[in-house]
C-alpha positions in Angstrom: 85.8 102.0 113.8 83.3 104.9 114.0 83.4 106.1 110.4 81.9 103.5 108.0 83.7 105.0 104.9 87.1 104.8 106.7 86.3 101.1 107.6 85.5 100.4 103.9 88.8 102.1 102.8 90.8 100.2 105.4 89.2 96.9 104.3 90.0 97.6 100.7 93.7 98.5 101.5 94.0 95.3 103.5 92.5 93.3 100.7 95.0 94.8 98.2 97.9 94.1 100.5 96.8 90.5 101.1 96.2 89.8 97.4 99.6 91.2 96.4 101.4 89.2 99.1 99.7 86.0 97.9 100.2 86.7 94.2 103.9 87.4 94.8 104.3 84.2 96.8 105.4 86.1 100.0 103.0 84.2 102.3 102.2 80.6 103.1 98.8 78.9 102.8 97.6 80.5 106.1 98.6 84.1 105.0 101.6 84.3 107.2 104.8 85.9 105.8 107.5 83.3 104.7 110.1 85.8 105.9 108.8 88.4 108.3 111.9 90.5 107.9 111.9 90.7 104.1 111.8 94.2 102.6 109.8 92.7 99.7 106.7 92.0 101.9 103.8 94.2 100.9 102.8 96.3 103.9 100.0 98.6 104.9 101.7 101.2 107.2 99.8 103.2 109.8 98.4 106.5 108.7 100.4 109.5 109.6 98.0 112.4 108.7 99.7 115.1 106.6 102.9 113.1 106.5 101.0 110.0 105.1 103.0 108.5 102.2 100.4 106.1 100.6 98.2 103.3 101.6 100.1 100.2 100.5 103.9 99.9 100.2 105.1 97.3 97.7 108.8 97.9 97.0 109.6 99.8 94.8 106.0 101.1 94.5 103.7 103.0 96.9 100.0 102.6 96.1 97.1 104.9 96.9 94.0 102.7 97.2 90.5 104.0 96.6 87.3 101.9 97.3 84.8 103.4 94.8 81.7 102.1 93.0 83.1 102.7 89.6 86.5 103.7 88.2 86.9 107.5 87.8 89.9 106.9 85.6 92.3 109.8 85.4 89.8 112.2 87.1 90.5 110.9 90.6 92.5 113.5 92.6 96.0 112.6 93.7 97.2 113.1 97.3 99.0 116.3 96.3 95.8 117.8 94.8 93.7 117.4 97.9 
């Protein structure tokens, strides 16, 4: 990946996805889905540019992940404010 910040963001999104799948008991000890067709599996969909709908999909939630040094709290811009 050419952009180091994009690589950091992708890594963080993947880490969040993996953590949630493990915490929710959706994967085995090797990190493989117990049921690959389950709609409950936490996924990190491909980016779609302007039509992007969040970084991590965890039904019924859609998460926007930010890899930052410190929490900005409520001051972080939302996708609609960018």
